[in-house]
N, C-alpha and C positions, 0 to 999 in steps of 0.2 A: 525036242524041237530046238533048232539053232537059228538065230536071227542076226543078220548083219545090219547094224543100226547106225545111222548117221545123225550127229548133232554137233553143236559147236561150243557148248559149255556144260560144266558140272561144278557143283560147289567144290572148293571155295570160290572159284572164279565165276561170278554170276553178274549179269547186267539187269536181270529182272526175274520173273517167275519161271522162265523156261528151264533154266538149269536145275532149279529145285524140283520142277515137275518131272524132268527126265530122271533125276536121282530117285525120286519116289517110285516111278514106273519100273526102273531097274531092280530096285529092292523087292517090289511086288512080284515081278516076273520070276525072280530067283526062287520065290516060294512056290511057284507053279512049274518048276522043272523046265524053265525056258533058259537056254544058254544064249547070251548076247555078246557079240563082239561090237563094242561101242566105239565108233571112230570120231575123234575130236580133231579140230583144226590144230590145236596146240594144247599142251598141258602146262600147268604152273606149279604142280606139286600139291599134295594134300587131297586130290580127288579120291573119294572113298567108294569102294566096291564091296558088296556083300560077300563076306567070307573070301575075299580075294585081295588083289592089289592092282595098282596102276602099272602098266607095262610100257616101256619104250617100244618104238615101232619094231626094232629088230629083236626084241626079247621073245623067247619061246613062250607060247600061250600056256597059262596055268590051267590045271583041271578045276576050274571054278565056274560058277554060273555066268560070270561076267568078266571080260577082260577089256581094258581100255587101250586103244591104239592111238597114239598121238601123231598128228600130221603137222609139221612145223609151219606156222602161219600167224600173222597178227590179225586174223579175222575178228571183226567187231560186229556182234549181232544187231545192235541198234544204231550203228554209225552210218555215216554217209561217205562219199568219196574223199572229202577233205580230211575227215577224222581217220579214215583208213590210211591215207598217205602219211598223216602225222604219226600214227602208231607204227607204221612200217619204218619210217625214218628213225623214230625213237628206239625201236628194237634192233636197228641195224640188220634187218632181215634181208637175206640174199638167197632166196630159192632153196633148193634141196631136191626138187623133182625136175625131170627133163621138160624143156619148153619155156622155162623161166616164168617168173611172176610179173604181172603188170603192176602199174602204180595205182590202180583203182580197185575198189571193192568188186565191181563187176568182173574184172579180170581174175580176181581171187576166187570168185564163185565158179567161173569156168575151169580154173585150175583144180579146184577141189573136185569138180565133176570128173576130170580125167583120173584123179586118184580113185574115185568110185568105180570107174571102169576096170582099173587094174585089180582092185580088190575083188570085184565081181568075177573076174576070170580065175583068180587064185584061191579064194576063200571057200571053205566048206560050210554051207548054210542052207536053210530051207526057205527063207523069206527075207526080203529087204524092207527096212522101215526107216523113213527119213523125216526129220523134224523141221518144219518151217522152210521158208523159201530158199535160204542159202544152201540147204542140203538137198533140195529136190533134184538138181542136175546130177549130183553124185549118186543119189538113190536110183534115178532112172538109168544112169550108165551101168550101175551094178546089176540092175534087173535085166537090162538088155544083154549084157555080157554073159550072164549066168542062166537066163531063161526062167528065173525065179519070180514069184509074184512080188508086187510092189505095194506097200502101204505108205501113204504120206499122212503126216500128223499135223494138223493146223492148230497151233496155239494162238496165232495172231496172223492177220493178213494185212496187206497194204491198205485196204480200205478202212480197216480199224485204225491204223496208225496215222494215215494222212488224209482220209476223206477225199474231197474234190481235188486235193493237191497230190494225189497218188502218183508215184513215179512210174511211167509207162514201161521202163525196163524191168522193174521189179514185178509189175503186173504180168508181163510176158513170161517171166520165169515161173511165177506162180501158176499161170494158166497152163503152161506146158506140163508142169509137174502134176497138177490136178487132172489134166486130161490123160496123162500116161498112167496114173495110179489105178490099181485094181480095187483098192478100198481107200477111202478117205476118212480118217479119224478126226472128229471135231471135238473140242473141249466143251462144247455146249450146243444145245439146239439153236441158240441165238446165232452162233457162228455158222452152223449148218444153213440157216436161213440166209446169211450174208453170201455164202458160197453159191446157193441156188440163184439168188437174185443178181449178183454182180459178176459171177463167173459161168453162169448157165451150166451148172454141174448136174449130171444125172443123179436123181434122187436115190437110185438103187445102189450107188457106190458109197453113200454117206452113212457113217455110224457115229454115234455120240458116246464119248467116254469122259465123264466129268473128272476134274482134278480132285485131289485129296490132300491130306496133310499127314505128316509123321507125328504120331503121338509121343509126347515126352515120356521118358521112363517113370518119372515122378511128376504127377500132375499137381501143380501148386494149388493151394486152397483158393477159392474165390475170395476176392478182397473188395471191400466197399470202396468205391471211387470217391475222390475228394469232391465236396460240394461247395466249399467256400471259395477255393481258387481252382476251378476245374481246368482241364486241358483238353482241347479238341485236336485230334491228330489226323493228318493226311500223310500217307506213306506210299510213294510211287515215283515213277519218272515224271519230271516236270516238262511234259510234252502235251501237245494238243489232245491226244487220245485220252489222257488222264484228267483233263479239264481242271487243272489246278486254279485257273482264274476264277472258276465258279466257287471253289472253296474260299478264295479270297473275298469274293463278293458276299458269300454267306457269312463269313467271319465278321464283316462289317456290320451286318444286321444283328448277329448274335451279340457282338460287343456293345451295341446300343442298349440291349435289354439285360445283359449280364456283364457289366463292366469289369468284373474281376477275372473273366475268362482269359486264358492264354491259348495260343494257337501254335501248333508245330507243323510246318510243311517240310517233311523229311524226304529227301531225294535230290536228284540232280537232272539236268537236261537243258535243252536249248531255251526254254522259257524262264529259267531262273533269274537272269539279270532283269528282265522286264517285270517279273513278279516282285522282286525286291524293291524296284523303283515304285511300283504301284502301291505296295504296302506302306512305303514312306509317304507317298502322296495322299493316301487315305487316312493317315494318322494312326496306322497300326504298327508302326515300327517297334514300339516297346512291347507289343503283344504277339507279334508274328515272328516266329523263330525259324531260321533256315539252317538246320544242322548238316545238310548235305546228305550224301548217300550213306545209308546205315545197313549193317549186315550182322548176322549172328547175335551175340549178347546185346548189342546196341539196339537191335530191333525189339528184343524181349523187354528191355528196360523202357523203351518208348511206349510199348503196349501197357506195361505195368503202371506207367505214370499217366495214362490217358483216361479220361472220363467217358469219352465217346470217340469212335473211329468213323471217319467219313470217306467214302469212295465215290466221288462225283463223276466218274468216267462218262465220256460221251459215247464211247463204243468199246466195251470191255469183253473180249471173248470168254473169259471166265472170271478172274479176280481172286486168285489164290490168297492174296493178302487179307481178304475179308474173312476167310476161314481161319487164318492164323490169328486174327484179332478175336474171333469168337472162341477159339481154343484158350486164349489167355483171359477170357471172361470180360472182354470189352464190348459194350453195346455198339451195334453197327448200324449206320445209316448209309444206304447205297442207292444208286440209280437203277432203274429197270432195264436200261440198255447195257446189261451185263449178264454173262452166263450164270454167275453165282446167284443172281436174283431168282432164276428159274429153279434153282436147286435147293434153296433154303427158305424156311418160313419165319424163322426167329430173327429177322432183321427188319428195320423200317425202310420202306422203299418209296422213291419219288421219281417223277419224270426228270430226265436229264436236263431239260431246259428250265425247270422250275426252281430257281435259286431261292425264292421266298419259302417254298415248301421245304427245301433242304434245311434252311436256317430254322424253320419252325420245328422240324423233327429233332434237330440238335437241342434246341431250347427245351423241348418236352422232356428229353432224357436228363438234361441238367436240372430241371425244376422238379422232377418227380422221381425221387429215389426208388420208389416201388417199381416203376416202369423200368428203370435202369437195372435193378436187381432181377426182374423177370427176364429181360432180354439176355442178361449175362448167364443166368441159369439155363434157360431154354437153348440159348445159342451153344453153350458148351455141350449140352446133352445131344443136340442135333449134329454137331460137327464130329462127334465120336463115331458116327456111321460112315464118314468119308475116309475110308482106309485105302491105302495103295494096294493092299492085297486084294481087296474087292474089285478095285478098278482094273488091276492087272489081270484078274480072272476074265473080265469082260474083253480085254484086249486079246487075251489068248484065244477066246472064242472067235474073235474076228480072224485071227491067224488060221484057226481051224476051218473057217468057211472057205479059205483059199486053198488049203492043203488037202481038204477032203477027209 
């Protein structure tokens, strides 16, 4: 089976969980004899492919399960028009395909769509698979040009990211891609519900494939978390969707009852300046740390230093970072408005708007070592069932539905 797949990031260049999820799916599909040509807007070097290598656009495809085809572009998955223009100017980008590139992200998405059409006419494949809204036009163009079935994969939608402030242009691109798709893969039942409600999607097209994590070659032993000077960790983009302001409010409540507690708000985003000002105003400046965006070993160190991990998202399609915390043996507190909440049992769950309950769950973990140990043991045991091989097998079944 051969798949033409469109995405915009793979590790080491990641802006969130999307690139990590794509990498995991690629590795899982390789174990099921699925050959994938993965199209990226750009490559930065270091992208890893199972038993293969990253290829420049003009390179001869290798006889490997996956090859990566770079398309020159400063595309930013979680940016806006201003950040796109800034990246474009910084990179000195000046086209590479006929028709020219515009100065806005919307222009870039249309341009990327034209590339999809060209690849659809030229490439040898059985099915098209596109990840999230920026690649939907490219996936649709490839499917139209080739007559092959189209699978679109929703890791996050505009209603998750922006709520009532959703950008109508992005919504239109999403709607067109969802309507065109033969199958829609959702990272959770929660996301499938959002698509039914907000996009009026036919239930028959929806399929759920939860995310997973890559198991380390050597699993470190579970470690007892510090109780005298505990650390509470937030790790994610500092944007409305992730609700970091609720973490800040909960931290104030926790600090009142456990004064020695430290808080780490790791990540970057448009809310960071406001959050830093609020931390100062609330008297948390000496306890609330903002290390910025973390990746790789820095993430693992953050988990190892944490006594509890908190994911307070207001709308989280899945929440891969919660699984990563559980794998490192960190007790997890998360909101029910997340896909991972439906998938795991060994985490403490609260309603997204209930900051007091969020703080109380954190305090319970900090005050009761037996509870913390139980969550750590059961969480690690449960997360071991979330493998990319298993999830990729489900994805291959969905391909099979379309191919007969």
